PDB file of N, CA, C and O in Angstrom, chain B, residues numbered from 101:
ATOM      1  N   MET B 101       5.729   9.459  10.892  1.00  0.00           N
ATOM      2  CA  MET B 101       6.706  10.161  11.695  1.00  0.00           C
ATOM      3  C   MET B 101       6.375  11.653  11.693  1.00  0.00           C
ATOM      4  O   MET B 101       6.065  12.221  10.646  1.00  0.00           O
ATOM      5  N   PRO B 102       6.441  12.273  12.842  1.00  0.00           N
ATOM      6  CA  PRO B 102       6.148  13.708  12.916  1.00  0.00           C
ATOM      7  C   PRO B 102       7.322  14.557  12.429  1.00  0.00           C
ATOM      8  O   PRO B 102       8.472  14.117  12.416  1.00  0.00           O
ATOM      9  N   ILE B 103       7.000  15.770  12.034  1.00  0.00           N
ATOM     10  CA  ILE B 103       8.008  16.738  11.612  1.00  0.00           C
ATOM     11  C   ILE B 103       8.188  17.730  12.751  1.00  0.00           C
ATOM     12  O   ILE B 103       7.224  18.350  13.200  1.00  0.00           O
ATOM     13  N   TYR B 104       9.423  17.878  13.215  1.00  0.00           N
ATOM     14  CA  TYR B 104       9.736  18.790  14.311  1.00  0.00           C
ATOM     15  C   TYR B 104      10.580  19.949  13.810  1.00  0.00           C
ATOM     16  O   TYR B 104      11.310  19.826  12.826  1.00  0.00           O
ATOM     17  N   GLU B 105      10.470  21.080  14.503  1.00  0.00           N
ATOM     18  CA  GLU B 105      11.302  22.239  14.210  1.00  0.00           C
ATOM     19  C   GLU B 105      12.506  22.229  15.140  1.00  0.00           C
ATOM     20  O   GLU B 105      12.392  21.895  16.319  1.00  0.00           O
ATOM     21  N   TYR B 106      13.663  22.600  14.596  1.00  0.00           N
ATOM     22  CA  TYR B 106      14.904  22.675  15.368  1.00  0.00           C
ATOM     23  C   TYR B 106      15.526  24.039  15.178  1.00  0.00           C
ATOM     24  O   TYR B 106      15.306  24.692  14.159  1.00  0.00           O
ATOM     25  N   ARG B 107      16.306  24.472  16.159  1.00  0.00           N
ATOM     26  CA  ARG B 107      17.065  25.727  16.071  1.00  0.00           C
ATOM     27  C   ARG B 107      18.517  25.409  16.404  1.00  0.00           C
ATOM     28  O   ARG B 107      18.805  24.709  17.375  1.00  0.00           O
ATOM     29  N   CYS B 108      19.429  25.933  15.586  1.00  0.00           N
ATOM     30  CA  CYS B 108      20.860  25.736  15.803  1.00  0.00           C
ATOM     31  C   CYS B 108      21.342  26.723  16.859  1.00  0.00           C
ATOM     32  O   CYS B 108      21.062  27.918  16.768  1.00  0.00           O
ATOM     33  N   ASP B 109      22.061  26.229  17.852  1.00  0.00           N
ATOM     34  CA  ASP B 109      22.597  27.092  18.910  1.00  0.00           C
ATOM     35  C   ASP B 109      23.763  27.945  18.430  1.00  0.00           C
ATOM     36  O   ASP B 109      24.050  28.978  19.036  1.00  0.00           O
ATOM     37  N   ILE B 110      24.439  27.545  17.367  1.00  0.00           N
ATOM     38  CA  ILE B 110      25.618  28.263  16.895  1.00  0.00           C
ATOM     39  C   ILE B 110      25.242  29.373  15.903  1.00  0.00           C
ATOM     40  O   ILE B 110      25.626  30.529  16.084  1.00  0.00           O
ATOM     41  N   CYS B 111      24.487  29.012  14.849  1.00  0.00           N
ATOM     42  CA  CYS B 111      24.192  30.010  13.817  1.00  0.00           C
ATOM     43  C   CYS B 111      22.764  30.554  13.891  1.00  0.00           C
ATOM     44  O   CYS B 111      22.451  31.541  13.226  1.00  0.00           O
ATOM     45  N   GLY B 112      21.888  29.924  14.692  1.00  0.00           N
ATOM     46  CA  GLY B 112      20.535  30.421  14.876  1.00  0.00           C
ATOM     47  C   GLY B 112      19.543  30.037  13.797  1.00  0.00           C
ATOM     48  O   GLY B 112      18.397  30.485  13.833  1.00  0.00           O
ATOM     49  N   SER B 113      19.954  29.216  12.834  1.00  0.00           N
ATOM     50  CA  SER B 113      19.019  28.843  11.773  1.00  0.00           C
ATOM     51  C   SER B 113      17.938  27.910  12.320  1.00  0.00           C
ATOM     52  O   SER B 113      18.185  27.101  13.215  1.00  0.00           O
ATOM     53  N   VAL B 114      16.730  28.043  11.759  1.00  0.00           N
ATOM     54  CA  VAL B 114      15.585  27.219  12.148  1.00  0.00           C
ATOM     55  C   VAL B 114      15.266  26.312  10.971  1.00  0.00           C
ATOM     56  O   VAL B 114      15.168  26.773   9.834  1.00  0.00           O
ATOM     57  N   PHE B 115      15.104  25.016  11.245  1.00  0.00           N
ATOM     58  CA  PHE B 115      14.838  24.056  10.179  1.00  0.00           C
ATOM     59  C   PHE B 115      13.951  22.940  10.706  1.00  0.00           C
ATOM     60  O   PHE B 115      13.768  22.793  11.914  1.00  0.00           O
ATOM     61  N   GLU B 116      13.401  22.153   9.784  1.00  0.00           N
ATOM     62  CA  GLU B 116      12.505  21.057  10.134  1.00  0.00           C
ATOM     63  C   GLU B 116      13.132  19.727   9.762  1.00  0.00           C
ATOM     64  O   GLU B 116      13.857  19.627   8.772  1.00  0.00           O
ATOM     65  N   ARG B 117      12.846  18.696  10.566  1.00  0.00           N
ATOM     66  CA  ARG B 117      13.293  17.340  10.286  1.00  0.00           C
ATOM     67  C   ARG B 117      12.189  16.373  10.651  1.00  0.00           C
ATOM     68  O   ARG B 117      11.493  16.566  11.648  1.00  0.00           O
ATOM     69  N   MET B 118      12.023  15.329   9.850  1.00  0.00           N
ATOM     70  CA  MET B 118      11.096  14.260  10.172  1.00  0.00           C
ATOM     71  C   MET B 118      11.837  13.312  11.118  1.00  0.00           C
ATOM     72  O   MET B 118      12.855  12.725  10.751  1.00  0.00           O
ATOM     73  N   THR B 119      11.321  13.173  12.328  1.00  0.00           N
ATOM     74  CA  THR B 119      12.001  12.421  13.371  1.00  0.00           C
ATOM     75  C   THR B 119      11.035  11.457  14.021  1.00  0.00           C
ATOM     76  O   THR B 119       9.890  11.814  14.298  1.00  0.00           O
ATOM     77  N   GLY B 120      11.480  10.246  14.265  1.00  0.00           N
ATOM     78  CA  GLY B 120      10.650   9.266  14.951  1.00  0.00           C
ATOM     79  C   GLY B 120      10.494   9.605  16.420  1.00  0.00           C
ATOM     80  O   GLY B 120      11.299  10.344  16.988  1.00  0.00           O
ATOM     81  N   PHE B 121       9.441   9.056  17.037  1.00  0.00           N
ATOM     82  CA  PHE B 121       9.179   9.358  18.442  1.00  0.00           C
ATOM     83  C   PHE B 121      10.313   8.883  19.348  1.00  0.00           C
ATOM     84  O   PHE B 121      10.657   9.569  20.310  1.00  0.00           O
ATOM     85  N   GLY B 122      10.888   7.745  19.064  1.00  0.00           N
ATOM     86  CA  GLY B 122      11.942   7.193  19.913  1.00  0.00           C
ATOM     87  C   GLY B 122      13.338   7.497  19.422  1.00  0.00           C
ATOM     88  O   GLY B 122      14.301   6.949  19.959  1.00  0.00           O
ATOM     89  N   ASP B 123      13.485   8.346  18.426  1.00  0.00           N
ATOM     90  CA  ASP B 123      14.796   8.660  17.858  1.00  0.00           C
ATOM     91  C   ASP B 123      15.587   9.519  18.834  1.00  0.00           C
ATOM     92  O   ASP B 123      15.112  10.570  19.266  1.00  0.00           O
ATOM     93  N   THR B 124      16.785   9.079  19.179  1.00  0.00           N
ATOM     94  CA  THR B 124      17.612   9.815  20.140  1.00  0.00           C
ATOM     95  C   THR B 124      18.781  10.534  19.476  1.00  0.00           C
ATOM     96  O   THR B 124      19.590  11.153  20.168  1.00  0.00           O
ATOM     97  N   THR B 125      18.887  10.466  18.154  1.00  0.00           N
ATOM     98  CA  THR B 125      19.988  11.141  17.477  1.00  0.00           C
ATOM     99  C   THR B 125      19.746  12.644  17.430  1.00  0.00           C
ATOM    100  O   THR B 125      18.603  13.099  17.488  1.00  0.00           O
ATOM    101  N   THR B 126      20.812  13.402  17.325  1.00  0.00           N
ATOM    102  CA  THR B 126      20.736  14.858  17.262  1.00  0.00           C
ATOM    103  C   THR B 126      20.628  15.297  15.810  1.00  0.00           C
ATOM    104  O   THR B 126      21.341  14.782  14.948  1.00  0.00           O
ATOM    105  N   ALA B 127      19.750  16.237  15.538  1.00  0.00           N
ATOM    106  CA  ALA B 127      19.601  16.768  14.184  1.00  0.00           C
ATOM    107  C   ALA B 127      20.780  17.679  13.859  1.00  0.00           C
ATOM    108  O   ALA B 127      21.228  18.450  14.708  1.00  0.00           O
ATOM    109  N   ILE B 128      21.273  17.589  12.643  1.00  0.00           N
ATOM    110  CA  ILE B 128      22.369  18.430  12.167  1.00  0.00           C
ATOM    111  C   ILE B 128      21.761  19.594  11.386  1.00  0.00           C
ATOM    112  O   ILE B 128      20.903  19.383  10.529  1.00  0.00           O
ATOM    113  N   CYS B 129      22.195  20.811  11.673  1.00  0.00           N
ATOM    114  CA  CYS B 129      21.660  21.984  10.977  1.00  0.00           C
ATOM    115  C   CYS B 129      22.174  22.008   9.535  1.00  0.00           C
ATOM    116  O   CYS B 129      23.180  21.367   9.232  1.00  0.00           O
ATOM    117  N   PRO B 130      21.497  22.740   8.642  1.00  0.00           N
ATOM    118  CA  PRO B 130      21.916  22.799   7.239  1.00  0.00           C
ATOM    119  C   PRO B 130      23.324  23.355   7.044  1.00  0.00           C
ATOM    120  O   PRO B 130      23.942  23.114   6.007  1.00  0.00           O
ATOM    121  N   ASN B 131      23.840  24.095   8.026  1.00  0.00           N
ATOM    122  CA  ASN B 131      25.193  24.650   7.930  1.00  0.00           C
ATOM    123  C   ASN B 131      26.251  23.728   8.518  1.00  0.00           C
ATOM    124  O   ASN B 131      27.425  24.092   8.580  1.00  0.00           O
ATOM    125  N   GLY B 132      25.843  22.524   8.955  1.00  0.00           N
ATOM    126  CA  GLY B 132      26.805  21.526   9.422  1.00  0.00           C
ATOM    127  C   GLY B 132      27.052  21.493  10.915  1.00  0.00           C
ATOM    128  O   GLY B 132      27.886  20.711  11.372  1.00  0.00           O
ATOM    129  N   HIS B 133      26.363  22.306  11.691  1.00  0.00           N
ATOM    130  CA  HIS B 133      26.560  22.308  13.141  1.00  0.00           C
ATOM    131  C   HIS B 133      25.710  21.222  13.799  1.00  0.00           C
ATOM    132  O   HIS B 133      24.614  20.915  13.329  1.00  0.00           O
ATOM    133  N   SER B 134      26.208  20.652  14.867  1.00  0.00           N
ATOM    134  CA  SER B 134      25.461  19.586  15.547  1.00  0.00           C
ATOM    135  C   SER B 134      24.840  20.048  16.858  1.00  0.00           C
ATOM    136  O   SER B 134      24.171  19.255  17.522  1.00  0.00           O
ATOM    137  N   ASP B 135      25.037  21.305  17.255  1.00  0.00           N
ATOM    138  CA  ASP B 135      24.448  21.826  18.489  1.00  0.00           C
ATOM    139  C   ASP B 135      23.066  22.394  18.183  1.00  0.00           C
ATOM    140  O   ASP B 135      22.917  23.592  17.943  1.00  0.00           O
ATOM    141  N   THR B 136      22.059  21.527  18.194  1.00  0.00           N
ATOM    142  CA  THR B 136      20.700  21.943  17.869  1.00  0.00           C
ATOM    143  C   THR B 136      19.760  21.587  19.006  1.00  0.00           C
ATOM    144  O   THR B 136      20.044  20.701  19.812  1.00  0.00           O
ATOM    145  N   ARG B 137      18.643  22.286  19.060  1.00  0.00           N
ATOM    146  CA  ARG B 137      17.604  22.026  20.059  1.00  0.00           C
ATOM    147  C   ARG B 137      16.257  21.984  19.366  1.00  0.00           C
ATOM    148  O   ARG B 137      16.003  22.734  18.423  1.00  0.00           O
ATOM    149  N   ARG B 138      15.394  21.096  19.847  1.00  0.00           N
ATOM    150  CA  ARG B 138      14.041  21.016  19.298  1.00  0.00           C
ATOM    151  C   ARG B 138      13.217  22.159  19.861  1.00  0.00           C
ATOM    152  O   ARG B 138      13.274  22.439  21.058  1.00  0.00           O
ATOM    153  N   ILE B 139      12.450  22.821  19.004  1.00  0.00           N
ATOM    154  CA  ILE B 139      11.585  23.929  19.401  1.00  0.00           C
ATOM    155  C   ILE B 139      10.217  23.347  19.738  1.00  0.00           C
ATOM    156  O   ILE B 139       9.627  22.635  18.925  1.00  0.00           O
ATOM    157  N   PHE B 140       9.715  23.644  20.924  1.00  0.00           N
ATOM    158  CA  PHE B 140       8.451  23.086  21.376  1.00  0.00           C
ATOM    159  C   PHE B 140       7.315  24.097  21.360  1.00  0.00           C
ATOM    160  O   PHE B 140       6.337  23.923  22.087  1.00  0.00           O
ATOM    161  N   ASN B 141       7.414  25.149  20.554  1.00  0.00           N
ATOM    162  CA  ASN B 141       6.353  26.148  20.529  1.00  0.00           C
ATOM    163  C   ASN B 141       5.174  25.716  19.668  1.00  0.00           C
ATOM    164  O   ASN B 141       4.106  26.324  19.744  1.00  0.00           O
ATOM    165  N   SER B 142       5.342  24.691  18.859  1.00  0.00           N
ATOM    166  CA  SER B 142       4.221  24.200  18.063  1.00  0.00           C
ATOM    167  C   SER B 142       4.206  22.673  18.117  1.00  0.00           C
ATOM    168  O   SER B 142       5.249  22.041  17.951  1.00  0.00           O
ATOM    169  N   PRO B 143       3.049  22.081  18.344  1.00  0.00           N
ATOM    170  CA  PRO B 143       2.973  20.620  18.403  1.00  0.00           C
ATOM    171  C   PRO B 143       3.120  20.019  17.007  1.00  0.00           C
ATOM    172  O   PRO B 143       2.827  20.682  16.011  1.00  0.00           O
ATOM    173  N   PRO B 144       3.568  18.777  16.930  1.00  0.00           N
ATOM    174  CA  PRO B 144       3.664  18.145  15.616  1.00  0.00           C
ATOM    175  C   PRO B 144       2.281  17.924  15.021  1.00  0.00           C
ATOM    176  O   PRO B 144       1.318  17.685  15.750  1.00  0.00           O
ATOM    177  N   GLY B 145       2.184  18.001  13.724  1.00  0.00           N
ATOM    178  CA  GLY B 145       0.913  17.775  13.046  1.00  0.00           C
ATOM    179  C   GLY B 145       0.509  16.318  13.095  1.00  0.00           C
ATOM    180  O   GLY B 145       1.360  15.429  13.033  1.00  0.00           O
ATOM    181  N   ILE B 146      -0.770  16.071  13.204  1.00  0.00           N
ATOM    182  CA  ILE B 146      -1.292  14.716  13.231  1.00  0.00           C
ATOM    183  C   ILE B 146      -2.175  14.529  12.006  1.00  0.00           C
ATOM    184  O   ILE B 146      -3.039  15.360  11.727  1.00  0.00           O
ATOM    185  N   VAL B 147      -1.964  13.449  11.280  1.00  0.00           N
ATOM    186  CA  VAL B 147      -2.753  13.153  10.098  1.00  0.00           C
ATOM    187  C   VAL B 147      -3.511  11.864  10.363  1.00  0.00           C
ATOM    188  O   VAL B 147      -2.907  10.825  10.632  1.00  0.00           O
ATOM    189  N   PHE B 148      -4.842  11.930  10.287  1.00  0.00           N
ATOM    190  CA  PHE B 148      -5.673  10.749  10.438  1.00  0.00           C
ATOM    191  C   PHE B 148      -5.933  10.193   9.045  1.00  0.00           C
ATOM    192  O   PHE B 148      -6.559  10.852   8.214  1.00  0.00           O
ATOM    193  N   LYS B 149      -5.451   8.978   8.789  1.00  0.00           N
ATOM    194  CA  LYS B 149      -5.628   8.367   7.479  1.00  0.00           C
ATOM    195  C   LYS B 149      -6.695   7.292   7.555  1.00  0.00           C
ATOM    196  O   LYS B 149      -6.870   6.645   8.588  1.00  0.00           O
ATOM    197  N   GLY B 150      -7.393   7.110   6.470  1.00  0.00           N
ATOM    198  CA  GLY B 150      -8.386   6.051   6.390  1.00  0.00           C
ATOM    199  C   GLY B 150      -9.788   6.566   6.612  1.00  0.00           C
ATOM    200  O   GLY B 150      -9.999   7.718   6.991  1.00  0.00           O
ATOM    201  N   SER B 151     -10.736   5.692   6.368  1.00  0.00           N
ATOM    202  CA  SER B 151     -12.124   6.078   6.532  1.00  0.00           C
ATOM    203  C   SER B 151     -12.614   5.628   7.900  1.00  0.00           C
ATOM    204  O   SER B 151     -12.024   4.745   8.523  1.00  0.00           O
ATOM    205  N   GLY B 152     -13.680   6.232   8.354  1.00  0.00           N
ATOM    206  CA  GLY B 152     -14.328   5.760   9.560  1.00  0.00           C
ATOM    207  C   GLY B 152     -14.025   6.510  10.828  1.00  0.00           C
ATOM    208  O   GLY B 152     -14.541   6.132  11.880  1.00  0.00           O
ATOM    209  N   PHE B 153     -13.228   7.542  10.794  1.00  0.00           N
ATOM    210  CA  PHE B 153     -12.979   8.262  12.030  1.00  0.00           C
ATOM    211  C   PHE B 153     -14.255   8.937  12.486  1.00  0.00           C
ATOM    212  O   PHE B 153     -14.960   9.548  11.682  1.00  0.00           O
ATOM    213  N   TYR B 154     -14.543   8.838  13.701  1.00  0.00           N
ATOM    214  CA  TYR B 154     -15.707   9.330  14.401  1.00  0.00           C
ATOM    215  C   TYR B 154     -16.939   8.490  14.107  1.00  0.00           C
ATOM    216  O   TYR B 154     -17.634   8.101  15.046  1.00  0.00           O
ATOM    217  N   VAL B 155     -17.241   8.194  12.864  1.00  0.00           N
ATOM    218  CA  VAL B 155     -18.460   7.458  12.540  1.00  0.00           C
ATOM    219  C   VAL B 155     -18.428   6.075  13.172  1.00  0.00           C
ATOM    220  O   VAL B 155     -19.427   5.639  13.746  1.00  0.00           O
ATOM    221  N   THR B 156     -17.319   5.388  13.080  1.00  0.00           N
ATOM    222  CA  THR B 156     -17.264   4.035  13.636  1.00  0.00           C
ATOM    223  C   THR B 156     -16.555   3.977  14.981  1.00  0.00           C
ATOM    224  O   THR B 156     -16.789   3.047  15.752  1.00  0.00           O
ATOM    225  N   ASP B 157     -15.717   4.922  15.275  1.00  0.00           N
ATOM    226  CA  ASP B 157     -14.904   4.840  16.486  1.00  0.00           C
ATOM    227  C   ASP B 157     -15.579   5.401  17.723  1.00  0.00           C
ATOM    228  O   ASP B 157     -15.290   4.940  18.827  1.00  0.00           O
ATOM    229  N   ASN B 158     -16.452   6.362  17.586  1.00  0.00           N
ATOM    230  CA  ASN B 158     -17.009   7.023  18.754  1.00  0.00           C
ATOM    231  C   ASN B 158     -18.514   6.874  18.895  1.00  0.00           C
ATOM    232  O   ASN B 158     -19.118   7.545  19.732  1.00  0.00           O
ATOM    233  N   ARG B 159     -19.119   6.033  18.117  1.00  0.00           N
ATOM    234  CA  ARG B 159     -20.561   5.829  18.215  1.00  0.00           C
ATOM    235  C   ARG B 159     -20.845   4.552  19.003  1.00  0.00           C
ATOM    236  O   ARG B 159     -20.112   3.573  18.859  1.00  0.00           O
ATOM    237  N   PRO B 160     -21.882   4.539  19.825  1.00  0.00           N
ATOM    238  CA  PRO B 160     -22.210   3.312  20.555  1.00  0.00           C
ATOM    239  C   PRO B 160     -22.690   2.221  19.603  1.00  0.00           C
ATOM    240  O   PRO B 160     -23.379   2.507  18.624  1.00  0.00           O
ATOM    241  N   ASN B 161     -22.336   0.998  19.883  1.00  0.00           N
ATOM    242  CA  ASN B 161     -22.741  -0.186  19.125  1.00  0.00           C
ATOM    243  C   ASN B 161     -22.310  -0.162  17.660  1.00  0.00           C
ATOM    244  O   ASN B 161     -22.825  -0.950  16.867  1.00  0.00           O
ATOM    245  N   GLY B 162     -21.400   0.698  17.280  1.00  0.00           N
ATOM    246  CA  GLY B 162     -20.902   0.735  15.918  1.00  0.00           C
ATOM    247  C   GLY B 162     -21.900   1.237  14.897  1.00  0.00           C
ATOM    248  O   GLY B 162     -21.701   1.036  13.699  1.00  0.00           O
ATOM    249  N   LYS B 163     -22.974   1.890  15.337  1.00  0.00           N
ATOM    250  CA  LYS B 163     -23.987   2.380  14.405  1.00  0.00           C
ATOM    251  C   LYS B 163     -23.468   3.606  13.682  1.00  0.00           C
ATOM    252  O   LYS B 163     -22.790   4.450  14.268  1.00  0.00           O
ATOM    253  N   SER B 164     -23.793   3.692  12.407  1.00  0.00           N
ATOM    254  CA  SER B 164     -23.370   4.848  11.623  1.00  0.00           C
ATOM    255  C   SER B 164     -24.418   5.945  11.705  1.00  0.00           C
ATOM    256  O   SER B 164     -25.436   5.799  12.382  1.00  0.00           O
ATOM    257  N   ASN B 165     -24.164   7.024  11.022  1.00  0.00           N
ATOM    258  CA  ASN B 165     -25.044   8.185  11.071  1.00  0.00           C
ATOM    259  C   ASN B 165     -26.253   8.032  10.152  1.00  0.00           C
ATOM    260  O   ASN B 165     -27.240   8.748  10.320  1.00  0.00           O
ATOM    261  N   ASN B 166     -26.200   7.111   9.179  1.00  0.00           N
ATOM    262  CA  ASN B 166     -27.351   6.966   8.299  1.00  0.00           C
ATOM    263  C   ASN B 166     -28.463   6.205   9.006  1.00  0.00           C
ATOM    264  O   ASN B 166     -28.215   5.575  10.034  1.00  0.00           O
ATOM    265  N   ASN B 167     -29.657   6.247   8.490  1.00  0.00           N
ATOM    266  CA  ASN B 167     -30.844   5.684   9.172  1.00  0.00           C
ATOM    267  C   ASN B 167     -31.198   4.286   8.689  1.00  0.00           C
ATOM    268  O   ASN B 167     -32.378   3.935   8.671  1.00  0.00           O
ATOM    269  N   GLU B 168     -30.220   3.474   8.297  1.00  0.00           N
ATOM    270  CA  GLU B 168     -30.490   2.105   7.851  1.00  0.00           C
ATOM    271  C   GLU B 168     -30.329   1.166   9.031  1.00  0.00           C
ATOM    272  O   GLU B 168     -29.220   0.702   9.294  1.00  0.00           O
ATOM    273  N   ASP B 169     -31.393   0.874   9.744  1.00  0.00           N
ATOM    274  CA  ASP B 169     -31.321  -0.011  10.908  1.00  0.00           C
ATOM    275  C   ASP B 169     -31.921  -1.330  10.606  1.00  0.00           C
ATOM    276  O   ASP B 169     -31.950  -2.207  11.469  1.00  0.00           O
TER     277      ASP B 169
END
């Protein structure tokens, strides 16, 4: 799940929440206000987990970078 930044319309505080892509609920600010908006000035971070990115995914015929043919 990505972490998004929110700003409270009432008190102006900026905070982060981990929110799912399809989550339609409104984030509550730390001061208890529910009038918040997501800030779109920075994209959510993406973490690639696991081995094999680029070496196996973007090479033709699944060949790796080493010379063992």
